[in-house]
C-alpha positions in Angstrom: 14.9 -12.6 -20.5 15.7 -12.3 -24.2 12.6 -10.6 -25.6 12.8 -11.6 -29.2 9.2 -12.7 -29.6 5.8 -11.2 -29.0 5.0 -13.7 -26.3 8.2 -12.9 -24.4 7.6 -9.2 -24.6 4.0 -9.6 -23.5 5.2 -11.8 -20.5 7.7 -9.1 -19.5 5.1 -6.3 -19.7 2.6 -8.3 -17.7 5.2 -8.9 -15.0 6.1 -5.2 -14.9 2.4 -4.3 -14.5 1.8 -7.1 -12.0 -0.8 -8.6 -14.2 -1.7 -12.3 -14.6 -3.1 -14.1 -17.6 -6.4 -14.1 -15.8 -6.2 -10.3 -15.2 -5.5 -9.7 -18.9 -8.3 -12.0 -20.0 -10.7 -10.1 -17.7 -9.4 -6.6 -18.8 -9.8 -7.4 -22.5 -12.9 -9.6 -22.2 -11.3 -12.5 -23.9 -10.8 -16.2 -23.0 -7.9 -17.0 -20.8 -6.9 -19.7 -23.3 -6.4 -16.8 -25.9 -4.0 -15.0 -23.5 -2.2 -18.3 -22.9 -1.7 -18.7 -26.6 -0.3 -15.2 -27.0 2.1 -15.7 -24.2 3.4 -18.9 -25.7 3.5 -17.5 -29.3 0.9 -19.9 -30.5 -1.3 -17.2 -31.8 -1.3 -13.4 -32.1 -4.0 -11.0 -30.7 -6.0 -8.9 -33.1 -4.9 -5.3 -33.6 -7.8 -4.2 -31.4 -6.5 -6.3 -28.6 -2.9 -5.2 -29.1 -4.1 -1.6 -28.7 -6.0 -2.6 -25.6 -2.8 -4.3 -24.2 -0.9 -1.0 -24.9 -3.4 0.7 -22.6 -3.6 -1.9 -19.8 0.1 -2.6 -19.7 1.3 0.9 -20.5 3.7 -0.1 -23.2 3.6 0.9 -26.8 2.0 -1.3 -29.4 5.1 -0.8 -31.5 7.3 -2.4 -28.8 4.9 -5.3 -28.3 5.0 -6.0 -32.0 8.6 -5.5 -33.0 10.5 -4.8 -29.8 12.6 -1.9 -31.1 12.4 0.3 -28.0 12.8 0.1 -24.2 9.8 -1.0 -22.3 9.6 1.5 -19.4 11.8 4.0 -17.5 12.9 3.4 -14.0 10.1 4.2 -11.5 7.8 4.6 -14.5 9.0 8.3 -14.8 7.9 10.2 -17.8 7.7 14.0 -17.6 4.3 15.6 -18.1 4.2 17.3 -21.5 4.0 21.1 -21.3 0.9 21.1 -23.5 -1.0 19.0 -21.0 0.1 21.1 -18.1 -1.0 24.3 -19.9 -4.5 22.9 -20.6 -4.8 21.5 -17.1 -3.9 24.8 -15.5 -6.4 26.6 -17.7 -9.3 24.2 -17.3 -9.0 22.5 -13.9 -11.8 24.7 -12.5 -10.2 25.2 -9.1 -9.2 28.5 -7.5 -5.4 28.8 -7.1 -4.5 26.7 -4.1 -1.9 24.4 -2.6 -1.8 20.8 -3.6 0.2 17.6 -3.1 2.4 16.3 -6.0 3.4 12.8 -4.9 5.1 11.9 -8.2 7.1 15.1 -8.6 10.0 13.6 -10.7 11.8 16.5 -12.3 9.1 19.0 -11.2 7.6 19.7 -14.6 4.0 19.6 -13.4 4.6 21.4 -10.1 6.6 24.2 -11.8 4.0 24.5 -14.6 1.1 24.8 -12.2 2.9 27.5 -10.3 2.4 29.8 -13.3 -1.4 29.4 -12.7 -1.0 30.4 -9.0 -0.8 26.9 -7.6 1.8 25.8 -5.0 2.9 22.2 -4.7 4.0 20.0 -1.8 6.5 17.9 -3.7 7.4 14.2 -2.9 8.7 11.4 -5.1 9.7 7.8 -4.9 13.1 8.7 -6.3 13.7 10.6 -3.1 12.6 7.6 -1.0 9.0 9.0 -0.5 6.7 6.3 -1.9 3.1 7.5 -2.3 1.8 4.0 -1.3 3.6 4.2 2.1 1.5 7.2 3.2 -1.5 6.4 5.4 -2.6 10.1 5.6 -2.6 12.6 2.7 -0.2 15.5 2.9 -2.9 17.7 1.5 -6.6 17.3 0.6 -5.8 18.4 -3.0 -3.7 16.3 -5.2 -2.5 16.9 -8.8 -0.1 14.5 -10.5 0.9 12.4 -13.5 1.0 9.0 -11.7 2.7 5.8 -13.0 0.1 4.4 -15.4 0.9 0.8 -14.5 -0.3 1.5 -11.0 -3.0 4.1 -11.7 -6.0 2.1 -10.4 -4.3 1.4 -7.1 -3.2 5.0 -7.0 -6.8 6.3 -7.3 -8.1 4.0 -4.6 -5.2 4.8 -2.3 -5.5 8.5 -2.7 -9.1 8.6 -1.6 -8.5 6.1 1.1 -5.9 8.3 2.8 -8.0 11.5 2.7 -7.6 13.2 -0.6 -10.8 15.2 -1.4 -10.0 16.7 -4.8 -7.7 15.3 -7.4 -6.6 15.8 -11.0 -4.7 13.1 -12.8 -3.0 12.8 -16.2 -4.1 9.4 -17.4 -4.4 7.0 -20.4 -7.4 7.8 -22.6 -8.7 4.2 -22.1 -8.6 4.4 -18.3 -12.3 3.7 -17.8 -12.8 1.6 -21.0 -12.7 -1.9 -19.5 -14.6 -3.9 -16.9 -12.1 -3.0 -14.1 -12.2 0.6 -15.2 -16.0 0.6 -15.2 -16.1 -0.8 -11.6 -13.7 1.9 -10.4 -15.5 4.6 -12.3 -18.7 3.8 -10.4 -16.7 3.7 -7.1 -14.8 6.9 -7.8 -16.5 8.7 -10.6 -14.6 11.9 -11.7 -16.4 15.2 -12.2 -14.6 15.7 -15.6 -13.0 13.3 -18.0 -11.2 15.1 -20.8 -9.4 13.6 -23.8 -6.9 15.5 -25.9 -7.3 16.1 -29.7 -3.6 15.7 -30.2 -1.0 13.0 -29.4 2.3 13.2 -27.6 5.7 11.5 -27.8 5.1 10.6 -24.2 7.6 7.7 -24.1 10.3 10.0 -25.5 11.1 7.8 -28.4 12.0 10.7 -30.6 9.6 9.7 -33.3 6.1 10.6 -34.4 3.8 11.3 -31.4 1.9 8.2 -30.7 0.4 8.4 -27.2 -3.1 9.8 -26.6 -3.5 11.1 -23.1 -6.5 12.3 -21.0 -7.2 14.1 -17.7 -9.5 13.0 -14.9 -10.6 15.7 -12.4 -12.4 15.0 -9.1 -14.0 17.6 -6.9 -15.0 14.9 -4.5 -14.1 11.2 -4.1 -17.2 10.2 -6.2 -19.2 12.7 -8.3 -22.9 12.3 -9.0 -22.2 12.6 -12.8 -19.2 12.9 -15.1 -18.8 15.6 -17.7 -16.9 14.5 -20.9 -14.8 17.0 -22.8 -12.3 17.1 -25.6 -9.5 19.6 -25.2 -7.5 21.4 -27.9 -4.0 22.6 -27.3 -3.3 26.3 -26.9 0.5 26.1 -26.4 
């Protein structure tokens, strides 16, 4: 598909994220007719909705608007920034232990957590080990930076196969929609922390533009969630 219009880029991003027009309308709390108009280039969303699309489809607003960068990497692989790993290791609140890293990629997160005394069981889809093919967790503890376009399915599947404690790098707007609210009540984390800095997470080589967060569970559904804002120390 030649993606030379907003509507065509939006259509491609929706297909990549396995989202329908109905899904987008529900996620953004807008009329389906509005989404239809965006897809067919009959109208443009507001900047507020473009930023919401960025979060729900895990593409940059810049790409949606002008199309000057690639959409996603193969297997949705983006290395976890060292700054995030450092703060997660310092603040996770667990004693050093073993954990499963099912999206190991280049091993950045596994190697970084090793410096805090943690030991990873490493698997990755690039090695033919698809997280969603497991019907039993390899360990009750899980720490990873999952593919954002599948993060909701990832959370549900992790707890369904026996994960007890989990820490995920996630988008800052993970819970800020109707579907997120429903999942939050089903699998409420103990801690949700936003970062007070941004990262060049998509490796575009320009100004950092991606705000990330971390969700930490000490059980599949906490009684309450503590909100925090982390500053970088690295």
